[in-house]
N, C-alpha and C positions, 0 to 999 in steps of 0.2 A: 586638404587631403583628397587625393583623387579617389574616385569610386572604385577603381580596380584595386587600389591599395586596401580600401576597407574590406572588399570581398576576400582578398588574400588573407588579411588579418582574421576575418571570420572563419575562413577555411582552416587556418592553422589552429585556432582556438577550438574549433569543433573536433578536429582530429585529436588534439591533446586531451580534450574532455572525454571523448568516447573511448580512447585508449585507457585512460585512468579508470573509467567505469568498467571496461572489459576486465582489467587486471583485478579490480575489487571483486567482481562477480566470480571470476575464476578462482581467486583465493578463497572466497566464501564457500564455493562448491567443494574445493579440495578439503577444506577444514571440516565441512559437514560430513564428507565421505569418511575421513579419518575418524571423526568422532562416532559415527554410526558403526564403523568396523570395531572400534574399541567396545562399544556397548554390546554388539553381537558376541564378541569373544568372551566378555565377562559373563553375559547371560548363559551362554553355552557351557562354559566351564562350571558355573554355579549349578546348572541343571544336571550335569554329569556327576558332580559331587553329591547332589540330592539323591540320585539313583544309587550311588555307592553307599550312602548313608542308610538308605532303605534296605539294601541287601545285608549290610552288617547288622542292622537292627533285627531283621528277620532271622538271620542265622543265630543271633544271640538268644532270641526268643524261643526258637525251636530247641536249641541246646539246653536251655534252662528247663523247658517242658519235659524233654526226654530224660534229663538227669533225674528229675523228680519221679518220672514214670518208671524208670528202670532201676531206681535205687534199691527198691525192695527185692526186685528180681535177682540182683546180684549180690545182695547183702549176705546170704547164707552160703556163698560159694567159698569152700575151704579145701585144703589139701592135707594129706598125711604128712607128719613132720619127720618120722623115723624110717620110712621105707627106703630101702637101698635101690629100688628099681625106679625107672622113669615112668611116671604116671601120665598117660595121654588121655585127654578128654576132648571129645568132639561136641561142640555146641552149635546149634542151628537156630537162626532167627529168620522168621517169615515176615515180609513186608507186603501188605496188600495195597495195590494202586487203585486210583479212581476208576480206571477202566475195567477193573475186576481181575486183572492179572496179578500174579504173585511173584516175588523175588525172594529166594532163599539165600541166606548168608551163613556159611559154615566157618567156624573159627576153631582151630585146633589149639588146645592148651596143654602144654607139656610142663609138668612139675618135676623137677629133679629133687628126689628125696635123699639122693645120695650126695653128700657134701663132696665126695671125691670127684664127681662128674660136673660140678658147677662150671669149671673152666680153669684154664691156666691162670695162675696168679691168685687163685682163691685160697681161702684158709681151709686146711684139712682138719675136719672134726670127726671124731669117733662117734658112731651112732649111740654107743653106750655111755657117752660122756655125761657127766652130771648135768642135771637140769638147770642149775643156777650158774653155770659157768659162763664166761664172757663169749666163748665160741658159740655156745648154744644161742645166746641172745643175738649175735650177728647173723646166724643162720635164720632165725625167725624174721628179722628185719628184711633180709633179702627176699624171703618167701612172700611177705606182706607187700613189698614194693612191686614184685612181679605180678601179683594178683591185682593190684590197683592199676598197673599199666594196662594189663589185658582188659580190665573192666572199662577203663576210659576209652580204649581203642574201640571196643564194641559199641559203646555209646556214640562215639564219633561216626562210625560207619552208619549207624542208624540215622543220625542227623543228616548225613550227606545224602542218603537215599531218600529221606523225606523231602529234602530240598529239591532233589532232582525230579521226583515224581509227584509227591503229594502236594507240595506248595504250589506248583504251576497249575494244578487242577482246582485249587481253591478259588472262590470268587475274590476279586481284587479288594472288595470292601472288607473281607475277612483277613486279608493279608496285611493291610496297612491301616493305620489310624490317621484320618484326614487332618485332625488337629495337629498331630505330630508332623505330618507332611508339610503343613503350613509353617510350622516352626523350622523345619529343615530348610525350606525355600528361603525364608527370611534370614536365617543364620548364614547360609551360603552367599546370598546377595550382599549382605553386610561385609562378609569376609572379602568380597571382591569389590568393595567400595561402591556398591550400588544401593543407595538408600532412596528407592523410588517406590511408589504405590504399584500394586499388582493384584491380580486375581487369577485363579487357576481352575482347571477343569480336568477331571480324570475320565478317560474313555477306555472301556474294556476291549478285549480281542474281538468282540462282536460289534464293535463300533457303537456301543451304547454308552451314553453319558451316565456315569456312575455317581459323579459328584461335581457340582459347579459352585464355586464361591460367589458371593454377591459382587456384581459389577463386571462379570465376564461378558465379553462381547466378541463375536466372530466376524464383525463387519470389516475391521481393519486388520487384514491378514499380515500386513507388514509388521504389526506390533505383537504378533503371536509367535511364541517359540515352543517347540515340541521336544520332548525327550522320552525315550522308551524306559518304562519302569521294569526293573528286573530283566536286563538285556539277555541273560543266560537262559531264560525260559524258551521252550520250543517256539519256533517262528509262528505257529498257528495260534499261539496263546499269549502273544505279546500285548501288554497294556501300554497306554500312552498318557503322558502328562502334558497338558497345554498350559502355558503361562502367558497371560495378557498384560501388557504394560501400557496403560492409557496415556501416560505422560512421556512416552518415548521421544516424541517430537520435541517437547520442551527440553528434555535432557540433551538431545542432539544439538539444539540451538542455544543452549544455555551459555556456552563459551563464545557465542558469536554476537553477544550484546553490544560489543563495540562497533559492529558493522552498521547498526542503525544510525548512530550519530554520524558515522562516516557518510552514509547515504544522504542524510540531512544536509551536511555541509557541502557535499557534492551538488545537491539540488540548489542550494543557495548560490554556489558558484555558477551553476548554469543560468539561473534567473538573472544574476548580476551580469553575466556575459551577454545574454540576450538583450537586457536592458541597455547595455553599453552599445551594442551593435545597432539597435534600433535608434538610440539617441544620435549615434554617428550619422546614420542615414537621414534622420530628421534634420539634424543641423546642416547636413550637406544640401538637402532640399531647400531648407530655409535660407541658406546662403545664396542659392541660385535664384530663389524668388526675390530676395532683397536686391540682387543685382538687376533683375528685371524691373523691380520697383523703382530703383534709382534711375534707370534709363527712361522709364515711363514718366516718372516725376519731372525729370529734366525737360522732356518734351512738353508735358502739360504746363509747366511754369514758364517755359520759354515762349510759348505762343501768346499768352496775354501780355507778357513783358514787351515782346516785339510789337504787338498791336498798340500798346500804350506809348511806346517810344516813337512809332510812326505818327500817331495822332498828335503827340506833343510837338513834333517837328512841323506838322501841318499848321498848328497854332501860331508858329513863329512867322508864318507867311502873312503879310499885311492884307493880302486879298481875301484871306479867309475871315479876318476880323471884320471886313466890310460887308460880308454876306451873313446876316443873322441866321439863316436857315442852315448853311454849311457849318457855321460855328456851333449851332445847337446840335447838329448831327455828330460832329467830331467830339464835342463834350459828352454826348450820350454814349459814344463808343468807348471813351475813356472811363466813364462811370461803369458801363457794363463789364468791361474787361477788369476793372479794379475789383468789382464784386466777384468776378469769376476767379481772380487771383486770390482773393481773401478766402473764397470757399475752398480752393485747392490747399491753401496753407492750413486752413482749419482741418481738412482731412488729414494732413500730415501730422498735425498736433494731436489728433486723436490716437496716434500710435502710443502716446504716453500712458493711455489707459490700460494697454496690454502689458505694461511692465509692473503693474500693481495687482495685488490679489483682488481687490475690489475697487470699483470706481467711486469717486466722491459724489454721492447722490443726495439730493434734497427730497427726502421722502415725505409725502403727505397724502391724505385721502383725496381721491378724485373720482369723478364719474367717467368711466371709460367710454360710454356711448357719446358723451359730449365731446371728448377729445377726438374721437373718430369723425364726428360730424364736422368739427372745425377743420381737421386735416382734409377731409373730402371737399369742403367748400373752397379751400385754398388751392387744392391740387386740380380741381376740375377744369380750370382755365387751360392748364398744360395739356390735359387730355383732349379737350375740344379743339386745341390748336392742331392736333393730328387727325381731327375728324372722328375721334372715338367717343366713348361714353364711360362714365364711372358711376356705379350704383352701390347702394349700401342696403344691408338687410339686418336690422338690429333686433334680433329675437331675444337677446339676453334680458332678463329682468333684474337679476342681482348683478350690479355693475360697479359697485363701489370697491375700489382697490387702493392699495398703498403703492404709489409710484412716484417717480420724478417726471413731472409733466414735460419738461423741456426735452430730456433725453428720450422719453417714450414717443414724443412727437417726432423726433429725428428718426427713430426706428421706423415709424410708419412712412415717413417721407422717403427713407432709403428704399423700402420695399416697393413703394409706388414708382419711384424714379427708375428702379431696375426693370419694372414691368414695361415702362416706356422705352428704355434703352434697348431691351431685347424683344421688341415687338416685331411682327412679321412685316416685311417690306410691302408697301402698297396695300396694306390691310389695316383698317382703323382699329386701334386698340380697344379692347373691352376689359374693364377692370371691375372687380366686385369685392366689397369688404363685408363680411358677415360676423355676427356675434351670437353666441348661445351659451347657456349654462350647462355644466356637466359635472356632477359630483363635487360641489363646493368650489368650482373653478369657473372662470369665464374663458371661453375659447374664441379667439379672433383669427379669422382666416382671410388672407389677401390673395385673390386669384387673378390670373390673367390668361389670355388666349395667345401668348406669344410663341416664340420658337422653341421653348422648352429646353431641357438639359438632359444629357446622357445620364444613364443610371450610374455609371462609373464615376461621374463628376459630381453627383448629388451629394455624396458623403464628404466631399472636400471643399464645397463652396463656402463653408464657414471658417476655413483656415485663413490665417493672415497672408496677404500678398497673392492668394490663389485666384487665378482668373481662368475661366473656361477657355481651353485652347480653340482658336479659330484659324489655325495655320498662320500664314504670314500676313493676314488681313487684320487690321486693327481699327475697325470702324467704330467700336465702342471704347471710349477712353475711360480710364480709372486707375486706381492704385491697388485694387483687390483688398481694400480695408472695410468696405461698406458693410458686407454681411458679417464679417468678423466683429465689427462694432455692434451690430444688431444682436448677435448672439450673446456677447458679453453683457450688454445692458439688460437683456431679458433674463439671463442667468442671475445677475446681481440683484434683480428684483424678485428672485425666488420663483421664476417661471421656466418654461421650456419652450424650445422652438424646433421645428423640423420642416423639411421641404418634401413635397411630393411633386414629381415632374415626369413628363413623358415627352420625348423629343418630337417636336412638330405639333404638339397639342396644348402646350402651356405649362404653367407652374403654379403650385399653391403653397403658400407659407402658412403654417398653423402655429399660433402662439397660445400658450396656456398660462394663465396667471391666477393665483389664489384670490378669492373675493373676501371682503370683510362681512362676516355674519352679523346681522343686526341683533343686539341683545334686547 
């Protein structure tokens, strides 16, 4: 698959994903907005009903009080039964207001003693008719009903005036019972299907807090709803009810519980998508490196084969067999190229290690300092061939580790071979191997003063088939498997390896392995 195709696929998937995410977020915001509006409307309607309930309760209380207070005052009110004239009575009631002013109510009571003047359609009864007659009884009932009506009307007028003047002047704590107010609020909220916790506060017209229930907080203004108590009071004496809902946010989000799993699955899709794209690019890069590896391997294997083929043809020449020195030289060339070919084949076979989770290692206890000394003694001839020097500094005291000696020896050889391959031209190589103990581990560092590696390449040098780019010049041969092999062996032995390098100053490889603690 072409890289442009992968990028196009990634772009399409990104657009589809973010479009889906945008639609989900937009739907969530719309749902929350509708849910919050519903909550606001239900609360406002509930508080309006609470205010109405308080007004009704206050009116009923004043009516009952005035009924009892005025009962005796009007209980002796009677009218003559046999007078033929209309009796008119003027009654006057004085109401004293909180500000000291007075209001007088005059009520005219007209009692018709003459049955003839009651009205059209009435029963005509003689004033001298017998006391026990049916007409007399009807007349008495009419008179009693009229007196009762006038009495109730008078009481009602007094109640209205008290509500208009006296009630608004009374302190709010005397006008309402806060326990009853709590019951009204709870009842109205339940009637509007709002079974949520709340707390309330009552503020009088002087902006003084009269009552505050436990849990009331004024920090979250968005969760506080206000309602005027007794809206018909004078504007300068209005009292305020504030209700706080601490779980308003939970209520608004309660119906959006499905959105959380939706986001989780969307996130899983995003992770899967990113992993897929990264894998595609990794496979693409790996495919390109394998192609480079095959081309490089073909060249590396072709050279010793060609040399061996040429040397074998020379052996067929009879003149060569007659010259022992030439024969020995040709045989030496064949032997060297055969070893070189075997080494290259061995490098290729090492690729099988990377297809397994762990390499097959023969683990046993070994002294790491001894292994390093043996490797240094073997490798020092190669270093001296270039006029360089190899030094070791074995400071570690705890050096017993569980390793595969053969593979770990190959690890050290690979690192030292790379140090010689990437040495500076016309500069003798300088190599150093150090060991030290640190926190129950042994640290091995292999340093050189070679050409170094760019910072952007340091992170990739342990990848399979990766070789540091040097343009079109290929002075250093290889398959890009050496350091990948080194890292896999060190990792399988339970250790770590990292590289520190600076271009033009050299490279240091640092290996850390756990040591065996003596019991």
